[in-house]
N, C-alpha and C positions, 0 to 999 in steps of 0.2 A: 543580662545588663537592662539597668534603668534609659528610660528611653532619653531622660538628661543627658546620660552622655554622646549621644551623637551628634550633636551640634561639634564640639571639640574633637570626633572623633575623623571629618569631614571640614575643617576650620575655613579651607577656602570657598567650598560648593557656601555653605552658611553665612561666609561675607558677602559674599554676590550676592545672597537675597534677602540679606539684613542692611546692608549697607551698600545700596542700590544708588546710581548717580540718579534717577529718579529720587528715593527716598532725600538725597541730601540736594536736589534744586528746589524739593517743596519746603525743604530747612529754610533754606537761603531764600526763597521766593523767585530764583530763576525758571520755575516750570514754565514750560508755555501753561495759556491757558488751556489751548487746545488737547496738550496733552492731557493734561490732567482729568478735565472733561470725558474723553476717550476712556481712559482707566475709569472712571466712575460709571459709567456707561455700562462698562466691561464686566467690573464687579459687581453691577447689581445680578448682572446673568449670571456669574458665577455662584452668587448667595442662594438663588433659587437654585442651580443644580447642588449645592453643597447641602441645602434644606432638604430635596429630593432624597440623598444619601443617607444624611443623619437619621432624616425620619423610620427610613429602612432600616437601619443598623441599629436604632431602638430596640425594635422587634425581637432582634434574634440577638445583641448583647448581653451578655451575662449579669444578672439581679445588680450586683456591686456599679454597673459601670449605668442602671437606667436612671439612674436619678440625673445625673451630669449633665446624660444625653440629652434628658425631657428638657431641663432648664434652657441646655443652648439652645433650642427646637423654637421655643420661644423667645429666647434671643432675636434669632435666625428672622422671624417672622416680623419681629420689632424692627430691626437693623431693614427691612427689603422697605417698610413703611416710610425711614427715617430716610432709604437714600431717594424713596419716590418722593417724596417731597425735597431735596436738594434737586436733584432731575429737574425737577418745576421750576423751582426759582431759578433753575440756569439757565432754563429754556432747552432741556437734553432732552432725545427722545430714548427710551429706553428700548423701544422698540427694535431699535437698531441691530445690524445683527452682527452674530459672533464672529472675533474678528479668530486667524490662526491658534493663535498659544489659548483664547478662550475658549477654543471647540478643542483643540485640545486637550486644556484641563480637563474640561468634561467628560471627556472620552476615560481618561484617569479616572474619575470620581466613579464612573461607570465597571470600571475595569475593580476596581474595591468593591463593588457594590455587591460586587460578586469572588471578594476572599471574604478567608476568613477574617471574626470578629475583632482576632489580635492585632493583624495587618490593619482592616479596618481604621480599628481607633488609634495604635502608631500615627497612620496615613492622616488622621482626624487630627490629634494632637500636634504633631509636624506644621499643618497648615496655620493654625491657630496660633501657636508660638512663634512660629515664621513670623506672622502681623502682627503680633504682641511686639516682640523685640525691634523686627522693621519701621513701625511707627515711632518708638520710642528712640529707635535713634533719629528722628525727624523732631523729633521736637525740641522748642515750642512750638515750632512751623514760621513760616513768614506769613505777616497778619492775613490778609486772604487765605490761609488753610489752618490756621492755629482752631477754628473750631471743626475742622477731621482730625485734626491729630490728636486734641485733645476728645475727642469721640471713640478712639480708637486705640486711647491708652488708657483710659478711665482706669480705677482700680479694682472695682466687679469683672473687668474682661481679665486679669490677671488672676484674679479665685478662680476665673474658669478654666484658668489653661491648666492651673494646677489642679483644677478637679478633673481634665482629661488626663494630665501627665499621671495621676492615680490609677485611672482606671486603664491607661496603656497599661502601664506596670503590674496591673492584676491578672493580664490577659495576652500575654506575650505573643510576639508576632513571631514567627517561622525566620524570617530574614527583615530583622527589624532597619537593616543597616540598609540594604534595599531600596524597601519603602521609602527611607528617611530622603536616602538620594534619587528617586523621584521627584518626591513629589517636590522637595527644593531645587531640580531645574525648572518642575514645572512655575514655579513665584519666580525663577528668574525670567523664567521668559515671559511672560504677565509683566512684569516691569517696564521689558523690553521692549514691549509689544507698545506701552504708552510713550515714551520718548521716540520711538520708531514712527509714531501716528504723526507727529510733529514735526518732520522731516517734508 
């Protein structure tokens, strides 16, 4: 089954992950600043964890998947530098401890690191496709968040997600549906965490 079919097989879960109230609030400007800042700090931790997974996956991935994974690693290094700049400008401490949702996602990435390459590639595509669709839903974003939304919906990112799709389809996962569902649930928990932090 092509990975692009997975969202339509779990439409409710996909909607929760890509049309979350956090994203609505970024779009209309009602997101509490503290919630967005919490999300930003935790996202930097997540990107660090994802970088580790992807670096190890590159070494064991099938040859046709290596180019897109290598390009993604460079992009993740650049993303971390950009997040560090944003955090400094906002006076945020990127050394803050992980929230439970972030720690849970890190545990999922650890399990994926031990999984077969097809499962890891399907998970990586799910992560990035969710991210792209979620931030596309938030476009153009309220004035204070427009730069962030534009950054995470740039055309080059869509091309990267398409490359991951081809890589995942070229190395099918034994149970792509279960992998997709687990990643999407982790994404929903991550959005929830940000909103809950402002309560």
